[in-house]
C-alpha positions as CSV (number, residue, x, y, z in Angstrom):
1,M,0.0,0.0,0.0
2,G,1.4,3.4,-1.0
3,W,1.8,6.6,1.0
4,T,-1.1,8.8,0.2
5,E,-1.4,12.4,1.5
6,E,-4.1,11.2,3.9
7,R,-1.8,8.4,5.3
8,V,1.2,10.7,5.5
9,E,-0.9,13.2,7.6
10,Q,-2.1,10.3,9.8
11,L,1.5,9.2,10.2
12,K,2.6,12.7,11.2
13,Q,-0.2,13.0,13.8
14,L,0.4,9.6,15.3
15,W,4.2,10.3,15.4
16,T,3.7,13.6,17.3
17,E,1.3,11.8,19.7
18,G,4.3,9.7,20.7
19,L,3.3,6.3,19.3
20,S,6.0,3.9,18.4
21,A,6.8,2.9,14.8
22,S,5.2,-0.5,15.5
23,Q,2.1,1.0,16.9
24,I,1.8,3.4,13.9
25,A,2.3,0.5,11.5
26,R,-0.5,-1.4,13.1
27,Q,-2.9,1.6,13.0
28,L,-2.2,2.4,9.4
29,G,-2.3,-1.2,8.2
30,G,-0.5,-2.5,5.2
31,V,3.0,-1.1,6.2
32,T,5.7,-2.4,8.4
33,R,7.5,-0.8,11.3
34,N,10.6,-0.3,9.1
35,A,8.5,1.4,6.4
36,V,7.2,3.8,9.0
37,I,10.7,4.5,10.3
38,G,11.9,5.1,6.7
39,K,9.0,7.5,6.0
40,V,9.6,9.4,9.3
41,H,13.2,10.0,8.3
42,R,12.4,11.0,4.7
43,L,9.8,13.5,6.0
44,G,12.4,14.8,8.5
45,L,10.1,14.4,11.5
46,A,12.1,15.3,14.6
47,G,11.4,14.3,18.1
48,R,8.0,13.7,19.6
49,A,5.7,15.8,21.7
50,T,5.4,13.1,24.3
51,P,7.6,10.1,25.0
52,A,6.6,6.7,23.5
53,R,6.8,5.1,27.0
54,A,6.1,6.5,30.4
55,E,9.4,7.3,32.1
56,R,10.5,5.1,34.9
57,P,11.6,6.7,38.1
58,R,15.4,6.9,38.2
59,M,17.1,4.6,40.6
60,P,19.8,6.1,42.7
61,T,23.3,5.2,41.6
62,V,24.7,2.3,43.6
63,R,28.4,1.8,43.8
64,R,29.3,-1.8,43.4
65,M,31.4,-3.1,46.2
66,A,33.6,-6.1,46.3
67,R,32.1,-9.1,48.0
68,P,33.5,-9.8,51.5
69,R,35.8,-12.7,51.7
70,P,34.3,-15.7,53.6
71,V,35.6,-16.1,57.1
72,Q,37.9,-19.1,57.3
73,V,37.7,-21.2,60.4
74,V,41.1,-21.9,61.8
75,Q,41.5,-25.3,63.3
76,A,43.9,-25.9,66.2
77,P,46.8,-27.9,64.7
78,I,46.6,-31.6,65.3
79,I,49.9,-32.9,66.5
80,E,51.1,-36.2,65.1
81,A,52.0,-38.8,67.7
82,D,55.0,-41.0,67.3
83,P,54.3,-44.2,65.4
84,V,53.0,-47.2,67.4
85,V,55.7,-49.5,68.7
86,D,54.8,-53.0,69.8
87,E,56.0,-54.8,73.0
88,H,59.1,-56.0,71.1
89,G,60.0,-52.4,70.0
90,N,58.9,-53.0,66.4
91,K,57.0,-50.4,64.3
92,T,54.0,-51.3,62.1
93,T,55.2,-52.8,58.8
94,V,53.5,-54.0,55.6
95,L,53.4,-57.5,57.2
96,T,51.9,-56.3,60.5
97,V,49.5,-53.6,59.5
98,S,45.8,-54.4,60.0
99,D,42.4,-52.7,59.4
100,R,42.4,-51.3,62.9
101,M,45.6,-49.4,62.3
102,C,46.4,-46.0,60.6
103,K,48.0,-46.8,57.3
104,W,49.9,-43.5,56.9
105,P,53.3,-44.3,55.4
106,I,56.4,-43.0,57.1
107,G,59.8,-43.1,55.4
108,D,61.1,-44.4,52.1
109,P,59.4,-47.6,51.0
110,S,62.7,-48.9,49.5
111,T,64.5,-48.9,52.9
112,N,64.2,-51.3,55.9
113,E,63.1,-48.3,58.1
114,F,59.8,-47.9,56.2
115,H,56.7,-48.3,58.5
116,F,53.2,-47.1,59.1
117,C,51.7,-44.8,61.8
118,G,49.8,-47.7,63.4
119,H,47.4,-45.6,65.7
120,P,43.7,-46.4,65.7
121,P,42.0,-45.0,62.5
122,K,39.3,-42.3,62.4
123,A,35.9,-43.8,61.7
124,G,35.5,-44.4,57.9
125,S,39.1,-43.5,57.2
126,P,42.3,-45.5,56.7
127,Y,44.1,-42.9,58.7
128,C,44.2,-41.6,62.3
129,E,42.8,-38.1,63.1
130,A,46.1,-36.3,62.5
131,H,46.8,-38.0,59.2
132,S,43.2,-37.7,58.0
133,V,43.5,-33.9,58.3
134,K,46.7,-34.1,56.1
135,A,45.3,-36.5,53.6
136,F,41.8,-35.1,53.0
137,Q,41.7,-31.4,52.3
138,P,38.1,-30.1,51.8
139,A,37.4,-29.6,48.2
140,Q,36.7,-26.0,47.2
141,S,33.4,-25.7,45.4
142,R,33.1,-24.4,41.8
143,R,31.1,-21.4,43.1
144,D,33.8,-20.5,45.5
145,R,36.5,-20.8,42.9
146,D,34.5,-18.7,40.4
147,R,33.9,-16.0,43.1
148,D,37.6,-15.9,44.0
149,R,38.6,-15.6,40.3
150,D,36.0,-12.8,39.8
151,Y,37.3,-11.0,42.9
152,R,40.9,-11.2,41.7
153,R,39.8,-9.8,38.3
154,Y,37.9,-7.0,40.0
155,L,40.9,-6.1,42.0
156,A,43.2,-6.2,39.0
157,N,40.9,-3.9,37.0
158,S,40.3,-1.4,39.9
């Protein structure tokens, strides 16, 4: 459908009323939003008398702060006890270790001095309390790693 004088006048009126190009295209019928925009530019129509949308109240500017670091709980150090020695003065070896003994290796396995801790193990672990703390570090979650990475980037870009 072409741009008749009547349709051009209707376009100008709707444009000055603040309707969007899509709204005008729907009211005129037979034209697209892009056709309305093109005609508005060719006619040299400037701004509108009223805004197309009601203005939103402006939000106050908020300065973005770095996230606080999580508080780390500091555990009292667990002191390792000397390896268990039997009544004959022997330490726990590969031949004498059992399920009821800590299997933390001590020394070089290629020497005769190699032995195990031998203390009672922590429930559900092959190691005693002191060696469980050494062996099993809590896994850092992906979220915590990502947060720490983002925090380092934030500091580097500040």
